[in-house]
C-alpha positions, -999 to 999 in steps of 0.1 A, spaced: 0 0 0 11 35 -6 23 56 24 12 89 8 -16 107 25 -45 123 6 -51 160 10 -84 174 23 -101 207 29 -117 214 63 -137 243 76 -162 252 103 -174 237 136 -206 219 145 -223 187 131 -201 170 105 -206 170 67 -184 151 43 -184 162 6 -171 137 -19 -161 150 -53 -170 134 -86 -146 116 -109 -120 138 -126 -127 166 -101 -114 177 -67 -125 191 -34 -127 226 -51 -160 214 -65 -174 220 -30 -158 254 -22 -189 275 -23 -210 250 -4 -183 246 23 -181 284 28 -219 284 32 -220 256 57 -189 267 77 -207 289 102 -228 260 114 -211 228 103 -177 210 104 -171 203 67 -145 179 53 -138 175 16 -111 151 6 -92 150 -27 -91 114 -38 -57 99 -48 -46 115 -81 -70 144 -78 -66 179 -66 -36 183 -42 -35 146 -33 -6 124 -46 -11 98 -72 -17 62 -61 16 43 -62 10 6 -57 12 -26 -76 -25 -31 -71 -57 -13 -81 -70 12 -55 -101 3 -36 -128 23 -19 -114 10 14 -80 25 5 -97 59 -2 -114 58 32 -82 53 52 
């Protein structure tokens, strides 16, 4: 497994909200929504491996959803 850690954006405090970007996108997809929710919510938006500011997936196997969740 790769030792590289994905990047994520985090704003606000309060109940948690996780925003997952679509394929071939990044957490910037959620920038406006995150700013709107920040006063009342703790919002996390990861960049999946190979997207946005996250590193590429470097492994001899295909990445799984479980890998993305770690």
